[in-house]
DSSP file (Angstrom, degrees, kcal/mol; ACC not computed):
  #  RESIDUE AA STRUCTURE BP1 BP2  ACC     N-H-->O    O-->H-N    N-H-->O    O-->H-N    TCO  KAPPA ALPHA  PHI   PSI    X-CA   Y-CA   Z-CA
    1    1 A X              0   0    0      0, 0.0    79,-3.4     0, 0.0     2,-0.3   0.000 360.0 360.0 360.0 137.5    0.0    0.0    0.0
    2    2 A X  E     -A   79   0A   0     77,-0.2     2,-0.4    79,-0.0    77,-0.2  -0.764 360.0-162.9-108.3 146.2    1.4    3.4   -0.9
    3    3 A X  E     -A   78   0A   0     75,-3.1    75,-2.8    -2,-0.3     2,-2.3  -0.994  24.4-131.0-124.5 129.6    1.2    6.7    1.0
    4    4 A X  S    S+     0   0    0     -2,-0.4     2,-0.3    73,-0.2    73,-0.1  -0.222  80.2  76.6 -81.1  51.6    1.9    9.9   -0.9
    5    5 A X  S    S-     0   0    0     -2,-2.3     2,-0.8    73,-0.1    73,-0.4  -0.988  85.9-106.2-152.9 155.0    4.2   11.2    1.7
    6    6 A X        -     0   0    0     -2,-0.3     3,-0.4     1,-0.1     4,-0.2  -0.759  31.5-179.1 -84.1 110.1    7.8   10.7    2.9
    7    7 A X     >> +     0   0    0     -2,-0.8     4,-3.4     1,-0.2     5,-0.7   0.463  56.0  99.0 -89.6  -0.4    7.6    8.8    6.2
    8    8 A X  H  >5S+     0   0    0      1,-0.2     4,-1.4     2,-0.2    -1,-0.2   0.889  83.2  47.7 -56.3 -42.0   11.3    8.6    6.8
    9    9 A X  H  45S+     0   0    0     -3,-0.4    -1,-0.2     1,-0.2    -2,-0.1   0.821 120.5  39.7 -68.3 -26.6   11.3   11.6    9.2
   10   10 A X  H  45S+     0   0    0     -3,-0.5    -2,-0.2    -4,-0.2    -1,-0.2   0.922 129.6  22.6 -86.4 -48.5    8.4   10.1   11.1
   11   11 A X  H  <5S-     0   0    0     -4,-3.4     2,-0.5     1,-0.2    -3,-0.2   0.750  82.0-164.4 -96.7 -27.7    9.1    6.3   11.2
   12   12 A X     << +     0   0    0     -4,-1.4    -1,-0.2    -5,-0.7    -2,-0.1  -0.678  55.8  41.0  80.2-123.3   12.8    6.1   10.7
   13   13 A X  S    S-     0   0    0     -2,-0.5     3,-0.1     2,-0.2    56,-0.0  -0.088  85.3-109.1 -65.3 162.4   14.2    2.7    9.7
   14   14 A X  S    S+     0   0    0      1,-0.2    55,-2.8    54,-0.1     2,-0.5   0.710 112.9  46.8 -65.0 -20.8   12.5    0.4    7.2
   15   15 A X  E    S-B   68   0A   0     53,-0.2     2,-0.4    -4,-0.0    53,-0.2  -0.954  81.3-177.2-121.7 111.1   11.4   -2.0   10.0
   16   16 A X  E     -B   67   0A   0     51,-2.5    51,-2.7    -2,-0.5     2,-0.6  -0.866  22.2-141.1-117.9 139.5   10.0   -0.1   12.9
   17   17 A X  E     -B   66   0A   0     -2,-0.4     2,-0.6    49,-0.2    49,-0.2  -0.872  19.4-170.9 -97.8 119.1    8.7   -1.2   16.3
   18   18 A X  E     +B   65   0A   0     47,-3.3    47,-2.8    -2,-0.6     2,-0.2  -0.888   7.7 175.0-118.0 104.7    5.6    0.6   17.4
   19   19 A X  E  >  -B   64   0A   0     -2,-0.6     4,-2.4    45,-0.2     3,-0.5  -0.559  52.0 -91.3 -94.7 168.9    4.5    0.0   21.0
   20   20 A X  H  > S+     0   0    0     43,-0.6     4,-2.1     1,-0.2     5,-0.2   0.839 127.0  50.8 -49.7 -41.4    1.5    2.0   22.4
   21   21 A X  H  > S+     0   0    0      1,-0.2     4,-1.9     2,-0.2    -1,-0.2   0.884 111.1  48.3 -67.3 -38.4    3.7    4.8   23.8
   22   22 A X  H  > S+     0   0    0     -3,-0.5     4,-1.7     2,-0.2    -2,-0.2   0.890 109.7  52.5 -68.1 -39.3    5.6    5.2   20.4
   23   23 A X  H  X S+     0   0    0     -4,-2.4     4,-0.9     1,-0.2     5,-0.3   0.930 110.5  47.4 -63.2 -44.7    2.3    5.3   18.5
   24   24 A X  H  < S+     0   0    0     -4,-2.1     3,-0.5    -5,-0.2    -1,-0.2   0.893 110.4  53.4 -59.3 -40.8    1.0    8.1   20.8
   25   25 A X  H  < S+     0   0    0     -4,-1.9    -1,-0.2     1,-0.2    -2,-0.2   0.801  97.9  65.4 -67.7 -30.4    4.3   10.0   20.4
   26   26 A X  H  < S-     0   0    0     -4,-1.7    -1,-0.2    -3,-0.2    -2,-0.2   0.895  72.3-174.5 -61.2 -39.8    4.1    9.9   16.6
   27   27 A X     <  +     0   0    0     -4,-0.9     2,-0.6    -3,-0.5     3,-0.1   0.884  30.9 142.8  42.2  49.0    1.0   12.1   16.5
   28   28 A X     >  -     0   0    0     -5,-0.3     4,-2.7     1,-0.1     3,-0.2  -0.899  40.1-168.3-124.0 102.1    0.8   11.6   12.8
   29   29 A X  H  > S+     0   0    0     -2,-0.6     4,-2.8     1,-0.2     5,-0.2   0.826  91.2  58.8 -55.5 -32.3   -2.7   11.2   11.3
   30   30 A X  H  > S+     0   0    0      2,-0.2     4,-2.2     1,-0.2    -1,-0.2   0.947 109.5  42.1 -63.9 -47.7   -1.0   10.1    8.0
   31   31 A X  H  > S+     0   0    0     -3,-0.2     4,-2.7     2,-0.2     5,-0.3   0.921 113.9  52.4 -65.1 -44.5    0.7    7.1    9.8
   32   32 A X  H  X S+     0   0    0     -4,-2.7     4,-2.5     1,-0.2    23,-0.3   0.952 112.9  44.0 -56.3 -49.0   -2.5    6.3   11.8
   33   33 A X  H  X S+     0   0    0     -4,-2.8     4,-2.7     1,-0.2    -1,-0.2   0.867 111.8  53.3 -68.0 -34.8   -4.6    6.2    8.7
   34   34 A X  H  X S+     0   0    0     -4,-2.2     4,-2.3    -5,-0.2    -1,-0.2   0.898 110.8  46.6 -63.2 -42.0   -2.0    4.2    6.8
   35   35 A X  H  X S+     0   0    0     -4,-2.7     4,-2.3     2,-0.2    -2,-0.2   0.924 114.3  47.5 -64.8 -45.0   -1.8    1.6    9.5
   36   36 A X  H  X S+     0   0    0     -4,-2.5     4,-1.8    -5,-0.3    -2,-0.2   0.914 113.1  48.7 -62.0 -42.8   -5.7    1.4    9.8
   37   37 A X  H  X S+     0   0    0     -4,-2.7     4,-2.2     2,-0.2    -1,-0.2   0.900 111.2  49.7 -63.2 -43.5   -5.9    1.2    5.9
   38   38 A X  H  X S+     0   0    0     -4,-2.3     4,-2.2     1,-0.2    -1,-0.2   0.885 109.5  52.4 -65.7 -37.8   -3.3   -1.6    5.8
   39   39 A X  H  X S+     0   0    0     -4,-2.3     4,-2.3     2,-0.2    13,-0.3   0.869 108.2  51.3 -62.6 -37.7   -5.2   -3.5    8.6
   40   40 A X  H  X S+     0   0    0     -4,-1.8     4,-2.0     2,-0.2    -2,-0.2   0.893 110.0  48.6 -66.6 -41.1   -8.4   -3.2    6.5
   41   41 A X  H  X S+     0   0    0     -4,-2.2     4,-2.2     2,-0.2    -2,-0.2   0.891 109.9  52.6 -63.9 -38.9   -6.7   -4.6    3.5
   42   42 A X  H  X S+     0   0    0     -4,-2.2     4,-1.8     1,-0.2    -2,-0.2   0.931 108.4  50.0 -61.3 -46.7   -5.3   -7.4    5.6
   43   43 A X  H  <>S+     0   0    0     -4,-2.3     5,-2.9     1,-0.2     4,-0.3   0.895 109.5  51.9 -61.0 -40.1   -8.8   -8.3    6.9
   44   44 A X  H ><5S+     0   0    0     -4,-2.0     3,-1.0     1,-0.2    -1,-0.2   0.900 108.3  51.3 -63.1 -40.9  -10.1   -8.4    3.3
   45   45 A X  H 3<5S+     0   0    0     -4,-2.2    -1,-0.2     1,-0.3    -2,-0.2   0.840 113.7  43.7 -63.4 -33.3   -7.4  -10.8    2.3
   46   46 A X  T 3<5S-     0   0    0     -4,-1.8    -1,-0.3    -5,-0.2    -2,-0.2   0.384 113.2-120.9 -91.7   2.8   -8.2  -13.0    5.1
   47   47 A X  T < 5 +     0   0    0     -3,-1.0     2,-0.3    -4,-0.3    -3,-0.2   0.913  57.9 155.5  56.3  45.5  -12.0  -12.7    4.4
   48   48 A X      < -     0   0    0     -5,-2.9    -1,-0.2    -6,-0.1     3,-0.1  -0.684  51.4-128.5 -96.7 157.3  -12.7  -11.3    7.9
   49   49 A X  S    S+     0   0    0     -2,-0.3     2,-0.3     1,-0.2    -1,-0.1   0.825  89.9   9.1 -70.7 -33.4  -15.7   -9.1    8.7
   50   50 A X  S    S-     0   0    0     -7,-0.1    -1,-0.2    -3,-0.0   -10,-0.0  -0.970  90.1 -86.6-146.5 156.7  -13.6   -6.4   10.3
   51   51 A X        -     0   0    0     -2,-0.3   -11,-0.1     1,-0.1   -12,-0.1  -0.291  28.2-138.5 -63.0 152.8   -9.9   -5.6   10.8
   52   52 A X  S    S+     0   0    0    -13,-0.3     2,-0.3     1,-0.1    -1,-0.1   0.629  81.9  25.2 -84.6 -15.9   -8.1   -7.2   13.8
   53   53 A X        +     0   0    0    -17,-0.1     2,-0.3   -18,-0.1    -1,-0.1  -0.959  54.2 170.7-145.6 161.4   -6.3   -4.1   14.7
   54   54 A X     >  -     0   0    0     -2,-0.3     4,-2.4     1,-0.1     5,-0.2  -0.945  48.2-101.8-161.4 161.3   -6.3   -0.4   14.4
   55   55 A X  H  > S+     0   0    0    -23,-0.3     4,-2.4    -2,-0.3     5,-0.2   0.871 119.9  56.0 -58.5 -38.3   -4.2    2.4   16.0
   56   56 A X  H  > S+     0   0    0      1,-0.2     4,-1.2     2,-0.2    -1,-0.2   0.932 110.8  44.5 -61.7 -43.9   -6.9    3.2   18.6
   57   57 A X  H  4 S+     0   0    0      1,-0.2     3,-0.3     2,-0.2     4,-0.3   0.912 111.8  53.2 -64.6 -41.6   -6.9   -0.4   19.8
   58   58 A X  H >< S+     0   0    0     -4,-2.4     3,-1.4     1,-0.2     5,-0.3   0.896 106.0  52.7 -62.9 -40.6   -3.1   -0.6   19.8
   59   59 A X  H 3< S+     0   0    0     -4,-2.4    -1,-0.2     1,-0.3    -2,-0.2   0.831 111.4  47.2 -65.1 -29.5   -2.8    2.6   21.9
   60   60 A X  T 3< S+     0   0    0     -4,-1.2    -1,-0.3    -3,-0.3    -2,-0.2   0.357 110.4  63.4 -93.3   4.7   -5.2    1.0   24.5
   61   61 A X  S <  S-     0   0    0     -3,-1.4   -41,-0.2    -4,-0.3    -3,-0.0  -0.525  81.8-119.8-118.6-174.5   -3.4   -2.4   24.6
   62   62 A X  S    S+     0   0    0     -2,-0.2    26,-0.1    26,-0.2     2,-0.1   0.098  74.4 119.4-109.0  17.5   -0.1   -3.8   25.6
   63   63 A X        -     0   0    0     -5,-0.3   -43,-0.6    24,-0.1     2,-0.4  -0.417  53.8-142.1 -83.8 161.8    0.5   -5.1   22.0
   64   64 A X  E     -BC  19  86A   0     22,-2.8    22,-2.8   -45,-0.2     2,-0.5  -0.976   6.1-149.4-124.8 138.0    3.4   -4.1   19.8
   65   65 A X  E     -BC  18  85A   0    -47,-2.8   -47,-3.3    -2,-0.4     2,-0.6  -0.930   2.2-158.8-109.3 126.5    3.2   -3.6   16.1
   66   66 A X  E     -BC  17  84A   0     18,-3.0    18,-2.1    -2,-0.5     2,-0.5  -0.927  16.1-165.9-103.9 121.1    6.2   -4.2   13.8
   67   67 A X  E     -BC  16  83A   0    -51,-2.7   -51,-2.5    -2,-0.6     2,-0.5  -0.918   9.4-159.8-117.9 127.7    5.8   -2.3   10.6
   68   68 A X  E     +BC  15  82A   0     14,-3.0    13,-2.5    -2,-0.5    14,-1.5  -0.902  28.6 147.5-104.5 130.0    7.8   -3.0    7.4
   69   69 A X  E     - C   0  80A   0    -55,-2.8     2,-0.3    -2,-0.5    11,-0.2  -0.960  26.7-155.8-153.2 168.9    7.9   -0.2    4.8
   70   70 A X  E     - C   0  79A   0      9,-2.2     9,-3.6    -2,-0.3     2,-0.5  -0.987  17.6-126.0-148.6 155.8   10.1    1.5    2.2
   71   71 A X  E     - C   0  78A   0     -2,-0.3     2,-0.8     7,-0.2     7,-0.2  -0.910  12.8-152.2-107.6 129.1   10.5    4.8    0.5
   72   72 A X  E  >> - C   0  77A   0      5,-3.1     5,-1.4    -2,-0.5     4,-1.3  -0.870   9.4-172.3 -98.8 101.0   10.4    5.1   -3.3
   73   73 A X  T  45S+     0   0    0     -2,-0.8    -1,-0.2     1,-0.2     5,-0.0   0.813  82.0  56.6 -68.0 -33.3   12.5    8.2   -4.1
   74   74 A X  T  45S+     0   0    0      1,-0.2    -1,-0.2     3,-0.1    -2,-0.0   0.896 120.3  28.9 -68.5 -38.7   11.6    8.1   -7.9
   75   75 A X  T  45S-     0   0    0     -3,-0.2    -2,-0.2     2,-0.2    -1,-0.2   0.512 101.6-130.2 -99.8  -5.7    7.8    8.2   -7.2
   76   76 A X  T  <5 +     0   0    0     -4,-1.3     2,-0.3     1,-0.2    -3,-0.2   0.915  65.4 122.5  56.6  46.1    8.1   10.2   -3.9
   77   77 A X  E   < - C   0  72A   0     -5,-1.4    -5,-3.1   -73,-0.1     2,-0.4  -0.964  60.1-130.7-134.0 152.8    5.8    7.7   -2.0
   78   78 A X  E     -AC   3  71A   0    -75,-2.8   -75,-3.1   -73,-0.4     2,-0.6  -0.862  22.9-151.3 -97.7 137.8    6.2    5.5    1.1
   79   79 A X  E     -AC   2  70A   0     -9,-3.6    -9,-2.2    -2,-0.4     2,-0.6  -0.947   2.8-148.7-117.4 116.9    5.2    1.9    0.5
   80   80 A X  E     - C   0  69A   0    -79,-3.4   -11,-0.3    -2,-0.6     3,-0.1  -0.765  15.1-177.2 -83.2 121.8    3.8   -0.1    3.5
   81   81 A X  E     -     0   0A   0    -13,-2.5     2,-0.3    -2,-0.6   -12,-0.2   0.873  51.1 -60.8 -91.0 -42.1    4.8   -3.7    3.0
   82   82 A X  E     - C   0  68A   0    -14,-1.5   -14,-3.0   -81,-0.1    -1,-0.3  -0.972  42.7-133.0 174.2 177.4    3.2   -5.4    5.9
   83   83 A X  E     - C   0  67A   0     -2,-0.3     2,-0.4   -16,-0.2   -16,-0.2  -0.977   1.2-151.3-150.1 162.1    3.0   -5.7    9.7
   84   84 A X  E     - C   0  66A   0    -18,-2.1   -18,-3.0    -2,-0.3     2,-0.5  -0.997  12.4-154.7-136.1 131.2    2.9   -8.2   12.6
   85   85 A X  E     - C   0  65A   0     -2,-0.4     2,-0.3   -20,-0.2   -20,-0.2  -0.924  16.4-175.3-108.4 128.2    1.2   -7.5   15.8
   86   86 A X  E     + C   0  64A   0    -22,-2.8   -22,-2.8    -2,-0.5     2,-0.3  -0.921  22.5 104.6-125.1 151.8    2.4   -9.3   18.9
   87   87 A X        -     0   0    0     -2,-0.3     2,-0.2   -24,-0.2   -24,-0.1  -0.921  66.9 -52.3 163.1 176.1    1.2   -9.5   22.4
   88   88 A X        -     0   0    0     -2,-0.3     2,-0.3   -26,-0.1   -26,-0.2  -0.510  51.9-171.6 -77.1 143.2   -0.6  -11.5   25.0
   89   89 A X        -     0   0    0     -2,-0.2    16,-1.9     0, 0.0     2,-0.4  -0.942  27.5-114.6-133.5 153.8   -4.0  -12.9   24.1
   90   90 A X  E     -D  104   0B   0     -2,-0.3     2,-0.4    14,-0.2    14,-0.2  -0.725  36.0-146.7 -83.3 138.0   -6.8  -14.8   25.9
   91   91 A X  E     -D  103   0B   0     12,-3.3    12,-2.5    -2,-0.4     2,-0.6  -0.895  11.6-162.3-108.9 137.1   -7.1  -18.3   24.5
   92   92 A X  E     -D  102   0B   0     -2,-0.4     2,-0.3    10,-0.2    10,-0.2  -0.976  18.6-177.1-116.8 114.6  -10.4  -20.2   24.2
   93   93 A X  E     -D  101   0B   0      8,-3.3     8,-3.0    -2,-0.6     2,-0.4  -0.848  12.6-152.6-115.1 149.4   -9.8  -23.9   23.8
   94   94 A X  E     -D  100   0B   0     -2,-0.3     6,-0.2     6,-0.2     2,-0.1  -0.958   6.3-148.2-121.6 139.3  -12.3  -26.7   23.3
   95   95 A X    >   -     0   0    0      4,-1.6     3,-1.7    -2,-0.4     6,-0.0  -0.270  44.9 -83.2 -91.7-173.0  -11.9  -30.3   24.2
   96   96 A X  T 3  S+     0   0    0      1,-0.3    -1,-0.0     2,-0.1    -2,-0.0   0.712 132.6  50.7 -65.2 -22.2  -13.4  -33.3   22.3
   97   97 A X  T 3  S-     0   0    0      2,-0.1    -1,-0.3     0, 0.0     3,-0.1   0.203 120.3-110.2 -98.0  13.5  -16.7  -32.8   24.1
   98   98 A X    <   +     0   0    0     -3,-1.7     2,-0.4     1,-0.2    -2,-0.1   0.759  62.6 159.0  59.2  29.3  -16.7  -29.1   23.1
   99   99 A X        -     0   0    0      1,-0.0    -4,-1.6     2,-0.0     2,-0.4  -0.656  38.3-128.0 -75.8 135.0  -16.1  -28.0   26.7
  100  100 A X  E     -D   94   0B   0     -2,-0.4     2,-0.4    -6,-0.2    -6,-0.2  -0.692  24.7-173.1 -91.8 133.7  -14.7  -24.5   26.7
  101  101 A X  E     -D   93   0B   0     -8,-3.0    -8,-3.3    -2,-0.4     2,-0.4  -0.991   8.8-154.4-124.4 135.9  -11.5  -23.6   28.6
  102  102 A X  E     +D   92   0B   0     -2,-0.4     2,-0.3   -10,-0.2   -10,-0.2  -0.892  25.9 148.9-110.5 137.6  -10.2  -20.1   28.9
  103  103 A X  E     -D   91   0B   0    -12,-2.5   -12,-3.3    -2,-0.4     2,-0.3  -0.913  39.0-111.5-153.3 179.5   -6.6  -19.3   29.5
  104  104 A X  E     -D   90   0B   0     -2,-0.3   -14,-0.2   -14,-0.2     2,-0.1  -0.916  36.0-107.4-119.5 147.3   -3.8  -16.7   28.8
  105  105 A X              0   0    0    -16,-1.9   -17,-0.0    -2,-0.3   -14,-0.0  -0.418 360.0 360.0 -70.4 150.3   -0.8  -17.2   26.6
  106  106 A X              0   0    0     -2,-0.1    -1,-0.1   -18,-0.0   -18,-0.1   0.534 360.0 360.0 -72.4 360.0    2.4  -17.6   28.5
């Protein structure tokens, strides 16, 4: 996904770690919208009803987003390549009798 702005001054390296505090510090509507749009595209590819993440949710969580991107000097655009969100999750497991067990990831 392309963004018609140079994100180098905002994001820095081509692989950036964005924890909730860092996302708040960015205060960049362009970056927030780009991450939200990328999450929407990801949800469409996985045929989900809604995105699994957005900047607002990330700020309120203890999850971390790793964002891969590059800058195309010829076209003067930043290209978001992909992201990975990591953090603790609640797990819902089922046994052979469909009994539900709830737990937390280690």
